[in-house]
Structure formats: C-alpha cells, structure tokens
KOLDOZA-845233 format. One record per residue (C-alpha): x, y, z. Coordinates in pm, whole numbers, plus 50000, padded with zeros to 5 digits. Example, Ala and Ser with C-alpha at 12.3 -4.5 7.8 and 13.67 -1.06 7.14 Angstrom:
// KOLDOZA-845233
512304955050780/513674989450714/
This chain:
// KOLDOZA-845233
502925060148922/501945094949024/498455104649129/496645132449268/493435127849404/490895148949675/490745127550015/486475121350036/486135111549657/489615089249713/487595071249998/484985060049790/486985050749513/488975027849793/486575015149952/485035011549641/488024989449572/488454967149830/484884954649813/485674950649432/488704927749485/486814907549737/483604904249451/486664896149164/488304865549408/485394851449513/484064850149125/487784836649035/487264810649329/484314797249209/485464792448810/489324780248924/490964810648752/493684823648922/494084864748961/497784873049093/499084900049254/500504924048971/496964918648812/495144927249078/497514955549134/497084967948777/493504970648790/493784990349113/495655016149030/494015017948693/490305023148821/491415050049095/493175072148789/489595062748546/488085075948882/489795109448911/491725115548533/492005152548575/493855145448936/495905120048864/499325115348713/501065080148639/504405069348615/504955030948550/508445018248618/510344982648444/508434960848698/510984928548608/513264940348878/510614945849128/511024908949326/514784921149411/513694955149524/510654936349738/508274966549615/505414971049398/505205003249438/506525039949655/503725060449735/503675098949869/501085114650008/500505158250039/498705180850085/501415208449913/503015213450238/503565178750367/504905150350253/504715114750396/505815082250172/505055041350213/506825015450047/504194989949953/504914953749824/501034931249720/500564893249841/497164874049795/494984853549954/494774820549832/491364809149870/492104771849855/494984773650163/493554799950319/497254813150269/499534838950143/501414817949946/503894842049822/504974858150173/507884843250241/509634843249900/512964843949841/514514873849615/517374881049496/521014857549401/521364857549777/517774846949835/516884869950056/513244864550156/511524895950030/510074908950324/513834913850493/514274932950203/511184956250171/511744970350526/515624974250448/514904993650167/512145011650324/514425023650595/517055035550309/514825060450192/513205069450562/509355055950475/507375028450614/507404996950492/503784982350441/501724953850359/498714954250098/496594915150113/494154909249831/491994886350042/488924865349954/487574838550244/484354813850228/485884810950631/482944823050874/483454864850898/483724858951292/487544844951266/488554879451105/488944909951332/488054944151225/490084972351353/488875001651161/485915031851344/483485025651073/480964994451094/482114960151007/481754949350614/483144921150479/483864931650220/486294957050324/488284926450365/489334924249991/491954950550032/493934951650377/496824972050492/499784958150747/503064967450853/506214948750764/507254945051059/504374933551212/504154908550922/507434894650972/507074888851374/503484873051253/506024847950953/508524837351324/505104815451361/504194792351094/501804799250778/499674837350797/496344842050662/493654858150708/492534849851056/496224858851169/496824893350943/493254905850975/494184916751381/497394939251251/495414952750951/493304978350856/490784983550572/492345002250238/490245032750234/491755039950618/494715054350445/492735082950310/490035088150577/490805075950926/487515082851158/489685071051462/493075076651408/492755109551212/490395135651215/487535141550974/489575169850852/493225160450837/495515162850505/496255131350330/499535131350455/498955131750875/495735106950813/498265078950641/500935085450886/498385082251226/497385052151119/500705035950997/501855050051341/499215021851491/499914998151219/504114997851403/501974996551774/501034960251647/504354949351559/505524962051938/507384989851832/505725014452040/508625015052263/510905032852046/511075070452033/508835090651771/511865107751625/513055064751523/509895062351317/509175081550979/506885112550964/505555139150740/508295159050573/508035190250390/509225176150102/509875147849895/512945126549736/513855146749446/512865121249235/509465125749280/509525166449236/511665159548888/508745138248789/505355158748864/507585186748678/507935167248365/505385163848102/504365130948034/505305126047695/509295131447865/508075108848136/510245075248021/512975094047943/513295109048311/512965073048449/516055057948292/518055088048433/516305086248804/516135044548862/519185047049016/517765069149266/514285056349251/515425020449281/514014988049035/509864993649196/507354987948999/505535021549004/505975055849190/502255069949306/501535105749436/498455112749606/497425153149651/495365164549873/493175191249686/491735207149959/494995224650011/495455243749715/494255279049682/
C-alpha cells in the first residue's frame, strides 16, 4: 500500500491504533473470538487511511504469496528529499498461551523459518526487517518493559515493534511472549514521533532511522560499522516511484508488471511528511 501522511497527526493516529488493537484483542479474549494478524493489519491500515484521506494512496498486492516471502508489507518514509525503507512482518499474541504461536512459522517448499526469509529479503532490498507485535495480555503490567520516552500507557503495548535480528536471538531461548519481547521493543508510534531517539522536528525518514538503529542495538549489532546498516537514501526503488506516479485506476496493471521487482509482499506503504512540501 502507498500512504502519504503528516507526522504529528500520524503520531496521534498510530497511538490511537495501538490502543484500539489492545482493546479489540481484550474484547475478543472475553468472547472467545479470534482476530488474526491479517485482519488486524487490514484494520490498522484502513483506519490510518480513513484518518488521512487526502494524504494517503493505497496499493495492495496479492497476499497469497506473503507466507513465502515472510513480509506483510514494505514501508517507505520520505520528506521529499530522503527515503527510508522497512520490511514488516506482523504477529499476534495468544491471550491463552501468552506466546506468539506463529513466530517460528516455517514457509515455502523448503520449510524455512519465516524469520530467516524476512531477514534475507530485507538484506536484498537494503532495508531493515522489523516485526509488529499485536498484543493484549492480562498479566501484571510490571512484567513488561517500557522503552518509550513518554509516560507509560499500558494500551500503547497494543502494537510494538522490534528488529528481526533481536527477535531471532530470543527464539533460541525457547517460547517468546510479551515479557521477553517488550525489552527489545518500542511502541508503534515511536517510529513517527520518538522524543528520545529523534528530534521533535526530525523528518520521518530520520525519525524512523533513529528508532531502527536502537532496535538493532537490542540485536547486539551495535559493534558493526554504521555503513553496514540501512540508512536514509536520496531515492527509493524504481517500483515505488512508478506506483506513486501511476493513476489509481491504472495501478492494477502496473502491479502485475512490477511483481518481480517488488517481490511477493502483501502491501507497499509510503508515508510522506508534508512539513517539507512547498
């Protein structure tokens, strides 16, 4: 999907969506209903688009191949001068087991760990691989770690983000739940408005890059030279610009043309900071 948003309203929207996810999963746990990752993701992106209708363009790919690729969507942020990409996979916390049952999913004919495919695909694209964790837990909040510079709000844990490299390390230690994931995570809204890892007036690419750098530290990758990590770039892949410059009614045909370049992801998302527009 392709989305163009302004950072401050975007910050409020993503904060609201994290709380909505926590509340919806809490209600589902009480009624015995199941809300899967795809449903939650679709609602998240739809609600963001609805909140910013004049700033968002959406382009959705065929999701049937998502399991092979290991990515739900590819995300690019820009201020019109720099671009910063992320590859995202979403997982939902099971309120009964208090674990992420799909975190060690095997995909493809070779039955590879999905996390390995996600990391490899991100490396090929030159962008960071992140996990979005959809959460609700009835456990004592004292069991969770809060890494955000804002005051603690339990419902903001409804959607947290972590680097795939850090998640991969945890998987070698057995089952993974929110108490283990939260120390290597930040709330979703930090990707667009972090008061600690980015300046308040930082454009979206630099803000997201600052948070991703800290998430890599949790993966104990901070000793590698900075040049070895993805950084904001002056332009995105050609398929991003091609889709941005294609009329909505013509994107279906363009998607088919670009499938090999994009890879079998679910959606492409581009967020543009309007503060830099003239």
